[in-house]
C-alpha angles and dihedrals in degrees: 000000000000125000127231118239088256091055091046090052091050091049090047090051092049091049090050090051091049091050091050089050091051091050089050091048091054090052097038115111111181131062090234091058090049091050092051091048090048090054092050092047092048091051092048092049090051090049090050091048090053090050091050092048089051091050092049091049092050091046090052090050092049091049091050091051091047090053090052090052092053 
């Protein structure tokens, strides 16, 4: 399955955010900071999972339509 430029941009943005979070984790000192970062990361992962689920659903719909056309 190939991604559209918009999908690639969103994935790149998510990767950039994860990298920033990892950098922050390496520099974080307190348990409270780590817990807040964990919550942010967890929310971002769930958002990405929803986006991937939507993409998979749309890809399945396109494949079903393509099969009907054949």
